[in-house]
C-alpha positions in Angstrom: 84.2 112.6 98.4 81.9 115.0 96.2 79.2 116.7 98.3 79.4 114.3 101.1 83.0 115.0 102.0 82.5 117.1 105.0 79.8 114.7 106.6 82.1 111.8 105.8 85.1 113.3 107.6 83.0 114.3 110.7 81.4 110.9 110.9 84.7 109.1 110.6 86.4 111.3 113.1 83.7 110.8 115.7 83.6 107.0 114.9 87.5 106.1 114.6 87.2 103.9 117.7 84.7 101.6 115.8 86.5 101.8 112.4 88.4 98.5 111.4 89.7 100.0 108.1 88.4 100.7 104.8 88.7 101.8 101.2 87.5 104.9 99.4 86.1 103.9 96.2 86.9 105.5 92.8 88.9 108.3 94.2 88.8 111.5 92.0 89.2 114.3 94.5 91.8 116.9 95.4 95.1 116.6 97.3 93.5 118.0 100.4 91.0 115.3 100.4 93.6 112.8 99.7 95.6 114.0 102.8 92.4 114.0 105.0 91.7 110.4 104.0 95.3 109.2 104.7 95.1 110.9 108.1 92.8 108.0 109.1 95.3 105.3 109.9 93.4 102.4 108.4 92.1 104.0 105.3 93.2 103.0 101.8 92.4 104.8 98.6 91.1 103.0 95.7 91.5 104.1 92.2 90.2 102.8 88.8 89.8 104.2 85.2 87.6 107.1 86.5 90.6 108.2 88.8 92.8 108.5 85.6 90.7 110.8 83.5 92.7 114.1 83.8 96.3 115.4 84.4 95.0 116.8 87.7 93.9 113.3 88.7 97.3 111.9 87.9 99.1 114.6 89.9 96.9 113.9 92.9 97.4 110.2 92.7 101.2 110.6 92.7 100.8 111.6 96.3 99.2 108.3 97.4 101.8 106.1 99.2 101.9 102.7 97.4 101.0 100.9 100.6 97.9 102.8 101.0 96.8 102.5 97.3 94.3 99.9 96.0 94.0 99.2 92.3 90.3 98.7 91.6 88.6 97.1 88.4 85.2 98.1 89.2 84.4 95.6 86.6 82.7 96.1 84.2 82.7 99.8 84.5 85.3 102.5 84.8 87.7 101.3 82.2 90.8 103.4 81.0 90.0 104.8 77.5 92.3 106.5 75.1 91.0 109.9 75.9 92.1 109.5 79.7 95.2 111.2 80.6 96.2 107.9 82.4 96.1 105.8 79.1 99.6 106.6 78.3 100.7 104.3 81.2 98.6 101.3 79.9 101.3 98.9 78.8 99.3 95.7 77.9 96.3 95.6 75.4 94.0 92.8 75.1 92.0 92.0 72.1 88.4 93.1 72.6 85.1 92.6 70.7 81.7 94.0 71.0 79.6 91.6 73.2 77.5 90.4 70.2 80.8 89.2 68.6 82.6 88.0 71.6 85.2 85.3 71.2 86.9 83.2 74.0 90.3 84.7 73.6 89.2 88.3 73.8 87.5 90.6 76.2 84.2 92.5 75.8 84.8 96.1 74.4 84.3 98.7 76.9 84.3 96.5 79.9 87.0 96.9 82.6 87.8 93.2 83.2 89.8 92.0 86.2 92.3 90.4 83.8 93.3 93.9 82.8 94.8 94.7 86.1 98.5 93.8 86.0 101.7 94.2 87.8 103.8 97.0 86.5 
């Protein structure tokens, strides 16, 4: 939630009666922030490549109930790269090429395409 966390929680708490539901985007925060978000009954937590950068991120994400988890592509950004702690869990690899050398049977290198989100 970065610097807006406290304001966000206060606004949400005061306006829960107006809140139909939502998704926090690109979650990279602490276990405490995760627990606070999950205290809002209709709040889901969205994760993408940015959410999988560090081992600390992975530990926090393990605490999100699967029924409250949203997988984001945030295409074309926030891909999972080899230096991310979460890259060890990527099971499918698609051929990719620089956009200048794009071919129909490949993805654009460095883009997190929706086709890369798979069941596991």
